[in-house]
N, C-alpha and C positions, 0 to 999 in steps of 0.2 A: 651384648646379652642382656638374655631375660631376667627381669627381678625371680628371686627364689621368694622372698616377704615381702609381706603386705608395705611392710615401712620401706620398702626399698623400693616398688612399686611404683606407690605415692610420694616419694620423695627425687625420684627419676622422671615422675612424669611432668612432675611440677616444674623441676628443670626445663625437660624437653619442650614442655607445652606455655612459656613465658608470656610468653608473647600473642598465643589465644585470646579474643573479646572476653572469654569466659568458662570456667571450668563445671560451673551451676549455674540457674537462670531461678529463681521463688517466684512468684505476684506479689505484693502487699498495697495499699491503696490502690490498687484497680491497674499497676503499671510491675510490669516483671522486666525483675531487677538480679543483674549481672553482677557474678562476684566469682572472680580470677585468681587461677594458681597461685600465685602471691599471696595473694589476702586469703588464700584455706589454709595456707602452710603458717600463716601466722598463727591466724584466727587457732590451730591445730595444735601448734607450739602453747600457745598462749592457753589452752585449755588444758593439757594434760601439765602443766606443770603449775596449774590447780587442781587439776586429781593427786598431781605428788604435792602439796601444802594440804589437803587436808586424811593424808595418810595413805593415797592408792596406793602400791606397792608392787613390784610385779610377778605372775602367781595368783593375784589375789581377780576375782571375777566383780563385772559390774552388770549388772542388771540393766536392758533398754526397755523401756514401756512408752510407747510412742508410737505415733502415726508417718509415717513414711513423709519424711519432708530435709530440708537442707543441713537442719538442727541437726537428724541422727546422723547419718553420714560423718557430719564436725565431732559429735562424741565417737565412733567409732571409729576414725582413724584416730582419736587424742588417747582412747586406747590402747588401740594398738602402739602408739606412738611408746608410749610405758608401761608395753608388754604387761598389761593386763586383760584376762580375755571378758571382751561382752559379751552377751545372755542378756538375748532376741526375747521380747515377749509380747504375744499378738493386744493392738489395746481392745482387743475387742476381746477378749479373754474376761471371766466374768473375777470379783478377789479372793474368791478362796484357789481359784487355777494359779492367778497371778501367786498366791502365798505358795500353793508347792515348788513352784519354780523357784520363785527367793529363797526359800531354806532348803529344798535340796541343794539347788548351787551351790551353796552357801557366801552368795553373794553380801558385799560389807558393803555395794551402794546401788542406788538405782535412781537410775537419769528417767525423767514422765517427762510430757509436751503438755499436759493441760491439767486442773484443778482434778479434771475429769477422771485422770489417771490419778490422781497423789492423793484425793478418795480411795481410790482401792489400798492402797498404801498405806495410807492410814487406819483404815477399816480392819490391816493385820497386823502392822507391826508390830503387837503388840509379844504376837507369837513368833516375834522373827527377832531374838535379840540378838544374833549378826548382824544386824542392818544397823550402820553405824550413820549413811548418809542418803538423802533426798535433796533431788535437784530437778529440777522441771522448769523445761522452755517457755514457756508466756511466764514475763515475769512477774505478772497481776496476778498471780497464783503463788508465790512464793516470800513465807508468814511462818512462824512458831516452826523454825526447823528447819522449812525446806527453802533453802539458795535456792535460787535462778544461775541461770545456764550465765549469763551473764555473767554477774558475781562470780563463777570461779574463775569465769576467761579472764574479767577483772583483777583476780585476785593473783589468775599467773601471767597478767601482765607484769605486774608490783612487783612478783619472783623474778624475774628474767636474769638474772643478774646470779642469783642460784644456783639456775640451772641451767649454766650454760652448755651442758653438756649434753644438750632435752637430745637432740638431733642423734647425734654420733651412738647413745646410745638403745634408739630407737632403732638406728641402721645393725646395730649390736645380736636384733635376735636373729635365731635359727632356724631353715626351715622344717626342725621339729618340735617350734615352741608351737606350745597352744594359742592359738589364736580365737577360734570361737567357742560357746560353747551351745548348739541351739536344739533345745527342746524338740522329739518330734509332736508330729500333730497326735496320739495315741490311737486311732480309729480302733482301736483290740484294747486297751488297756491301755497303764499310768504312761504319764508321755517321758521317755525316756532322755536324757543330757547328752545330744552326738558334741566327740571331742572334735576339732575339723582341727589340725594344725594349720601353719602359716606355708606351708607345703605343698597340703593337705589343695587349697584349693588355688593358690602362686599356680602352683599347677594344671589346674583346671583352668583358669587365665587365657597359661599358654595357647594350651592344647584346643581349644575353642579362634582365639591369632590366629593359630594356624589354618582353620582349614575356615570360619571366618571371618573376612576382618572390612571390619566398618569405615567407612573411608574416614583419615584424616579430620575436626571442622563440622563433619554432620552434627547432626542433633538429635536427643533422643527426648520422647513421654516419662516422666519414672511415676506408676504409681501403684505398680504391683504390690504388698506391706516387706518392708526393709524386713523384718521381721523374719520373712521367709529366702531361705538361702538364695534359691533361683534369683531372685531382685538383690541379693545383696552380694552375690561372684560378675550378672551380669555391670552393673555397677562399676564394681571393680575391674572389669572388662573395659566396659566405655570410658574412663578412669585414664584407661594405658592408652585406647586407641588414637585419644586429642576429640572425645565425642561431646558437646555439651552437653551436659546432662539435667531438665526441666524438670522439676517437683508438679506434680500436677496440685491445684486446691486440694480436692479430695477424691476419691473413689468417683461421687457425684458428679464431679466437674469435668472427667474426663473430656466426655464428645464440648461439651466446649471448648477448652483448655486446647485441643488437637485443632481446635480453629487457631483456637491465637497463636501455635506456636508455630503448624506445615514439620510437625518432625518428620530426621527421614528413617527412623527408625522405630517400631513397635517391641516392646515383649511384652507377649500377654497370656493367659490362661485361655483353655479353648473353650471358656464360660461366657468367657466377650465375642469370642470370635460365631460361636450359637445365638448371641441376644443381636449381634447384626447380623445375623441372619435370619432369622423371626424375624427382626424388622422392614426387611427391603420386601420376604416374604409376606407381610402381614399390607402392608403398603401397598404395594403389585394387588393382593386378592381384594379389601378395599376398592380400589379406583376402577375408575369406567373400564367399559370392557373392552377399548379399546388398550388403551393401558395395559390390563390382564397380559391382552392376544400382542403385545408388542414382548414385556416383560418376557414371557414362558415365549417367545422367538427369541431372543433374547439369549435367556441362557442356555435352551440348546446348541445357539449358534454354539455361543461360547465352551459348552464343554464336546461339540467335537473338533474347532480347534484345539481344542485342550487338548485328550485325543490324539490331534496332530506332532503337535509340540513334542509329550512328556512321549509319547513314541521315537521321536526324532524324524517323525517323516516328513517331506516336505509343508506343506499346508498348500493345495491350493488355491488360484489365484482367483475364485470364484467365491471362498472359505475367507482369504483372507479378505476382501471387500465386505462381503455381509460382515462378519465381526467388526472390522471399521466401524460397518452403519450404529451394530450393536452398543460397542462403544462407544460410538456419542450420544446414540438413545439411552440407554440404562449404567452400563459400566463406569463413566467418566464422574456421574452423580456419584455413586458411594467412592470414586477414593474424594472427590473435593472434601468431601464429608470427613476425613482423616485428614483435613487439610491437605489437599493435591499437592504433597512432596515426599507421601511413604514409598521407597523403593523397597522395603523389607519388614516382610509380617514376619516376628519370632513366635512358635506358642511350645510351649513347656510344662512337663505338671501331668498330663495323662493325653493320650490317645487324642487326636484329633478328625471325626467324622471325614470318613473322602470325601463327601457329598460337598461339606462348607469349603474341605480344603482346593475341589475342585472352580467351586465359583468364584473364591477369590481367585480362583490364578487365572483364572477368566477374567478379572474382571483389572488384572496385571497387578492382581496387589499378590505376589505371590508366602507363602507361610512357610518359614524353614523350620520343620519338627526336632526338637530334641527330646531327649529322654534321661532321666534319674531322679535321683533324691540328695535328701540331706544326708545323708550314710557316704552320699558321694560326688560331695561339693558342687554341685552339682552332676552335673554332666557329664554320661556318662555316652549318648551319641547322638551326631547332629547329622543332618542335611546337605549335602555337599550339595551347595550351589548349583543351575541350573539344572541339580540329576535327583527333582525328589518323586516320591516312588510316593504316590495317596495310597495312606492305609500304614506305612510304614513313618518310624517314626527316626529314620536314618541309618547309619553307619557309626561302627566305634568309635571317641578321634582319638590324636596320635600316645601312645604308652597306655590305653583302658584295650587291656582283654576282654572277648564276648563269652561266655559262652553258655548249652541251653543244656541243662540234668534230664539226668533217666525221665525229670517225673514233669519236666518241660519249664521249670522255674527258671526265671535269665539265673548267669554266673557272674561276678564282674572281678578283674583283678587290674589292679594299675596306684602313682602315687595318689591320686588324688580318694583313698579308702582311707576311712577316716580312719583314729586313734582306736576308737571303743566307746561305748555307750560308762560314760561315768560312773563311776563305785559301782558296776555293772557285771563282773566278771561272767558270771551265766552267759550272762545274754550276750557278750562282746564275742566269746565262744558261740556259741547259734549260730550268731551272723555269719562270723565268719571263720572258716571252720582251718585244718592243722595246713591245709596247700595254701592260703592266704584268698583261696575267692569269697572274695563276699556273697552273701545271699539275698534276694534284691528281696524275694515276698508275690513276684509276677511272674505269670508265663507265658512269655513268647515264643516265638519261632524267629529263625534266621534266616535269609533263600542263597540263593547259589551268589549274590553277587555282599552282600555280610549285611542289609542292610534289615532289620528288627524288626519284628510287628510283633507287641503288645496283646491278646487275647483277654488276660484277666485277672487279677487278685488270687495271689493262692489260695490265701485264706478268705476268700471271697465267694469262693469255687462253691454250689452247692450241689446235695450230693442226696437223689431222693431216694424215699423210702421203696424206693424198685432197684435201687444202687448204683441211676444214671448218672452222669455228672455234669452240670448243667453250667456252664460260662453268662454271668449274669448281666456283664459291663457293657457289650457288643449288643443285649438286648436292649437293655435301660437307652443306648444310643442312638439308639434308629429313632424307637419309641419319642423322644427328644426332641426329633425332627421336624415332630407333626405343630402347626400352630397353635391346636390347640390345648395344648401339655407345657405344660412349665417343668415339671419336675417329673419323673418315675421310678421303680425301686423295685425291683424282681426278693422276693423271695422264696421259699422253698426247700428249705433245709431237713433231713430225715421226712418231708411228705410228701402225702404220695405222692401232688402234681405242684408246678410253681405256682407263683400268682405274684400279681402286678398291684402295687399299690400307684398313683397316678393324680400329681396334684397339676389341676387340669389349667393353663390358661383363661384364668380369669375375662380379660378384658375381651379375649375374642367370643371366650364361651358365652358371655353375657349379653355380647353384642348377634349372637347369633339365638339364643332368646328370644331377645329382643322381636325378633324379626319376625320369631313365631309363636307370640301374641303368648310366653309361654309367663304364668303370672309366679311370683315367689315373693318370700320376705327377708329372705336370708341366703349366703352359701351357702349355707346345712342344706337346705333345704331346698333350693337348687341343682345342687350333685343325686338329691334324692330324687327326684323328676324320675320318669321311666322313660318320657324321651329324653333323658341327657344322658339317664345310663347308657342307650342303645346306642346311643350318638357317639359316646365319649370311645365307650366298645369298636362301634366300625372301625374309629377312628385310627385306636390305638389294634388295630387283631389287624389291619388291613396290610396295615404294613411288615408283618411277620410270616407272610405269608410265605418265607422259603426257610423259616423254620424246623429240624426237626420234629414228630409229632410231642415227641416227652418235651420238645425244652417251648412247647407254645402253654405260655402263657392260658389258666385253663377262669380263670376269676380276673378281670379288674376292678379295681375299688377303688374308686375313689373318696379325698380324703381333701380338707380344704382348708387346710393352710399346709404352705415351705416347708420343706425339713431348716435349721434353723441354730444361729448356735449356742442361745439363748437354752434351748431348749436339750441344748446333747447329744442333737445332731447331726452337726456336723463339727467338723474342724474348723479350728482357726482358718485353715485354706483352702474350706468350702469341699475337704474328701467327705461321704457319710457312712458317718459309722453307726451301718446298716446294724446289730444288735442291738443298740440302744433305738434304732425307729424301733424295731421289731419289740421289743423292751415297752413303749412307748404304747406302740397301738398293737400288745400282744389281744385286748379284749376281740377288738376288731379284726381281729389275724381271726384266735378261736371262732369266734363267730361264723367266717366264712367257711372254713374248712365243717365246720358241726353240721351248716345248714348244705354243704357242700352235694350237689346232682350226685346221686349212686352212679349213674352212668358214665359222669365226669369222672367221678373217683375214680373210674374203673381202666379210666385211658392213665395209664400214667408210664406207660410206656414199654 
């Protein structure tokens, strides 16, 4: 029988995989060090007893402000075992935003990773009278009322005799009990605390295992933030399936750690695949003429081979031979960069451009797409293995129902839907209607086979002054495929016509400028050059020829820095806050519309 709670999942997996060489691996002093399931269980029980010794009680909230690493998982399982709900906080958030979550959740303790994270808590602790304990992973940062995780663990081991029934109490948790309180990114306002129960998340793990089961004994590289529900659920899934979880040293070392670990499966967000694809294209473009021709031939060959495979049509012998040559010359090198043993990539959080999915499939690196939200624990749809539809995010997983509302919004129902928003009954009623359908806020379509396609965010739809609706995300995704573009954002709500803000890929643009002997002293000066403006406009507009006239951006506006979390323009999960970008660039945007050519303004559709 499948686990119904996360504590049952944990202890069952520990027993099932007691002879496995490692549940987790992490790198320390240049070596990858294994941690067995038995060692994990011992540490988790000691940490749990240590939390009880500190006075943590069932129903308390314990925040985790840390990067993804082994200690994050241990702290999480320890909280679950003492029936406390943990509250993940993105480590990239500034102190004031962390303070909001700590205060709103009523956290009685916070577990930090480093001295830098402890400093954030110190800066706001005076405004948090309910916060009783600060714990830190790095022992060197423990001082002045801050306990190290090792101290809490040691205290729990010493007090083990006082807590003989900790495992039994952990297993007494019910599916309806709160497991975690995760604050949404807040693209349109203050973050809301999403209440997810043991049953919510466990049902999602079970359903995903029905659709996609990774082989027992496989290994993965974990690098996405555990403060995001996608990585969190995926790690429960891997632990339950007997997959060794290898923790990347940091986001910056992912490329090297892929070479170290040689994983069989990697879970990522579309931005990673976009960057890999852009790097491959750039490498080919800057190579010799022969290298460029070989790459383009291999890409065309791979696309033809992929078209046959996805359509279920036998691949002609000549095409099979060409694909084998293309694989040897080009695609095998891409696989080598990923460690050489990846059987499966999984992509979530946002739709992946079909062009990129097609390229990875051609390279023997199929990408399984999924879709979901924090409020849905998170997976709603998953691509059935062997039956991908490029441009779609799969079919509803077992137990989940999907339907499209009259206005195009995607609605979902199932055991994975959140209990509600913490202390926000009105927002909960707005999100979950009287019939139990959760309103995702995304716009989409279901095809005749039940595959879902995401077209945009409901709140992101732009309505021009002429009354025409524009879905900006497909336009932005297309533009970002261009090697000259690092980022792009379409604006134009309640305006006569849309415009597009573009962050150039300065590595590529500066090389282009050098080849043309253009003179400039700063990036701001570079993007102000007439030749550069004309070049970037051609690169952007040429890729959008299939748009309707009213959808076509009438002005390409170059900006010299990318959107950041620190500027408030990105959420911690790297979604763009459209309203904040508009606010930050208000003067630039207003100037563009004020100076717009009257003839262009007349093209409002």
